[in-house]
C-alpha positions in Angstrom: 8.3 11.6 16.9 7.8 11.1 13.2 7.0 14.7 12.3 8.5 18.1 13.0 4.9 19.3 13.4 2.2 18.2 15.8 0.6 15.4 13.7 2.2 12.0 13.6 1.6 8.7 11.7 0.5 6.2 14.3 -0.4 3.2 12.1 -1.0 2.4 8.5 -3.7 0.4 6.9 -2.2 -1.4 3.9 -4.4 -3.3 1.4 -2.8 -5.5 -1.3 -5.5 -6.9 -3.7 -5.8 -8.8 -6.9 -9.1 -8.5 -9.0 -10.3 -11.6 -10.6 -9.7 -12.0 -14.3 -12.1 -9.9 -16.3 -13.1 -7.8 -13.2 -10.3 -5.2 -13.1 -12.3 -2.3 -14.3 -15.3 -3.0 -12.1 -13.1 -3.6 -9.2 -11.2 -0.3 -9.7 -14.4 1.7 -9.9 -15.9 0.0 -6.9 -12.8 0.4 -4.8 -12.0 4.0 -5.5 -15.6 5.2 -5.6 -17.1 3.2 -2.7 -15.0 1.0 -0.6 -11.8 3.0 -0.1 -13.6 6.3 0.7 -16.5 4.7 2.7 -14.7 2.0 4.7 -11.1 3.1 5.0 -10.8 6.9 4.7 -14.0 7.7 6.4 -13.0 5.9 9.6 -11.9 7.6 12.9 -8.4 8.9 12.8 -7.6 8.4 9.1 -6.0 11.5 7.7 -4.5 10.5 4.4 -4.8 7.8 1.8 -3.9 6.9 -1.8 -3.8 4.0 -4.2 -1.2 2.5 -6.5 -1.3 -0.1 -9.3 1.2 -2.6 -10.6 1.1 -3.3 -14.3 2.5 -6.3 -16.0 5.8 -4.5 -16.5 6.0 -3.6 -12.8 5.3 -7.2 -11.8 8.0 -8.5 -14.2 10.6 -6.7 -12.1 9.6 -8.4 -8.9 12.2 -10.8 -7.6 10.8 -14.4 -8.3 12.1 -15.7 -5.0 10.2 -13.0 -3.1 7.2 -14.9 -1.9 6.4 -13.2 1.4 2.9 -12.3 0.0 2.6 -15.4 -2.2 3.0 -15.6 -5.9 4.9 -12.4 -7.0 2.9 -12.5 -10.2 -0.2 -11.6 -8.3 -1.1 -8.4 -6.4 -2.1 -5.5 -8.7 -3.6 -2.8 -6.5 -2.2 -1.3 -3.4 -4.0 1.1 -1.0 -2.3 2.9 1.9 -3.9 5.1 4.6 -2.3 6.8 7.5 -4.0 6.7 11.0 -3.4 9.1 13.9 -1.7 7.7 17.0 -4.1 6.0 19.4 -6.9 5.8 16.9 -6.4 2.4 15.4 -8.6 0.6 17.9 -11.4 3.1 17.3 -11.1 2.6 13.6 -11.2 -1.2 14.1 -14.4 -1.0 16.0 -15.9 1.4 13.5 -15.0 -0.6 10.4 -16.5 -3.8 11.9 -19.9 -2.0 12.1 -19.5 -0.4 8.7 -18.7 -3.7 7.0 -22.0 -5.2 8.4 -23.8 -2.2 7.0 -22.4 -2.4 3.5 -22.8 -6.2 3.4 -26.5 -5.7 4.1 -26.6 -3.2 1.3 -25.0 -5.6 -1.1 -22.0 -3.2 -1.5 -19.3 -5.8 -1.3 -17.3 -7.0 -4.4 -16.7 -10.7 -4.6 -14.5 -10.6 -7.7 -11.2 -9.9 -5.9 -8.7 -11.7 -3.6 -7.2 -10.0 -0.5 -3.7 -11.0 -1.0 -2.8 -9.2 2.2 -4.6 -6.5 4.2 -3.1 -5.5 7.5 -2.4 -2.8 10.1 1.3 -1.7 10.3 3.0 0.4 13.0 5.1 3.4 12.0 8.8 2.9 12.9 10.8 5.5 10.9 10.9 7.9 8.0 13.4 9.7 5.8 13.5 12.1 2.9 12.8 15.8 2.2 9.0 15.4 2.3 7.4 14.5 5.7 5.5 11.3 5.7 2.4 12.9 7.0 1.9 14.7 3.7 3.6 12.3 1.3 0.3 10.5 0.4 -1.3 13.8 -0.6 1.7 14.9 -2.8 0.6 13.2 -6.0 3.9 11.3 -6.5 4.4 9.4 -9.7 4.4 6.0 -7.9 6.0 4.0 -5.2 8.5 1.3 -4.4 7.5 -1.3 -1.8 10.0 -3.6 -0.1 9.1 -6.0 2.6 11.1 -8.6 4.5 11.1 -10.7 7.7 14.4 -9.0 8.6 15.0 -5.3 8.6 13.9 -4.1 5.1 16.3 -1.9 3.2 15.9 1.8 3.8 15.9 2.5 -0.1 18.7 5.1 0.1 18.3 6.5 -3.4 19.0 10.3 -3.8 16.2 12.4 -2.3 15.4 13.7 -5.7 14.3 10.2 -6.7 12.6 9.1 -3.4 11.6 12.3 -1.6 9.7 10.4 1.1 10.4 6.9 2.6 8.4 5.4 5.4 9.3 2.3 7.4 6.5 0.2 8.9 6.3 -3.0 11.0 3.4 -5.5 10.8 1.1 -5.1 13.8 -1.9 -7.2 12.9 -3.3 -8.9 9.8 -6.9 -8.1 9.0 -7.4 -10.6 6.1 -4.8 -12.3 4.0 -4.5 -15.2 1.6 -0.7 -15.0 2.1 -0.7 -15.0 5.9 2.9 -13.7 6.0 5.0 -13.9 9.3 6.1 -10.8 11.1 8.0 -8.5 8.8 8.9 -4.9 8.0 7.6 -3.0 5.0 9.2 0.1 3.5 7.2 2.5 1.2 9.2 4.9 -0.9 7.4 7.6 -2.8 8.8 8.3 -6.3 9.2 11.7 -7.8 10.1 10.3 -11.2 9.7 6.9 -13.0 9.2 4.2 -10.3 10.4 1.5 -12.6 13.7 3.3 -13.3 14.2 3.9 -9.6 13.4 0.2 -8.9 15.9 -1.0 -11.4 18.6 1.0 -9.7 17.7 -0.7 -6.4 17.3 -4.2 -7.8 20.7 -5.5 -6.6 19.9 -4.6 -3.0 16.3 -5.9 -2.9 16.6 -9.1 -4.9 16.9 -11.2 -1.8 13.9 -9.6 0.1 10.6 -11.3 0.8 8.8 -8.8 -1.5 9.9 -6.0 -3.8 7.9 -4.1 -6.5 7.5 -0.8 -8.2 3.9 0.6 -8.4 2.4 3.4 -10.5 0.1 6.0 -8.9 -3.5 5.1 -9.7 -5.3 8.0 -11.5 -8.6 8.7 -9.7 -11.6 8.9 -11.9 -10.1 6.7 -14.7 -9.5 3.1 -15.5 -5.9 3.7 -16.5 -3.8 0.5 -16.3 -6.8 -1.8 -15.6 -6.2 -3.5 -19.0 -2.5 -4.0 -18.2 -2.5 -6.1 -15.1 
């Protein structure tokens, strides 16, 4: 059981996206005000979700050899949603119908690349803040590490990473990268994600992917000019 309470994380929907050059502001507004609420968070079983962004400075810290998701210089926006146990198949069926609807309404956004969007299975968590509420906490940002082998547990002091969730790839939805089976660790940062990431750098340099992210600020275009 991944919670001391009754609710558990069954699966996670993780979307890792790069807007086309010159389209960052339009993409951010479309994704946060239409696509994410209407075709991710509105689906059956989704009980939490949030978004992160990697600026140029964030990307500069990524290991250059970490190519699990392709070119480490790409991939600016990350969205994560928690799904209740046993609800992923229902969400899959629902989103297929919903995507047909929004396509017919011309509500898709062609000016972006799906670096990697997939369903992950929850496998473990650690920290003082339960994973079920971690996405709602409003943390300053996140550290993401992924690897074909067991990804590091990001064992920084709990004051720096109050919540860490370990996930395993279950199924790819759409992906330019098409990565092999891997584990992904999401650590939520109470303070500066870049400073926390620099502390971890010696341990994650050999991983397939590692990056700090800043929390996206809803209702603003913050960071869209710094990708």
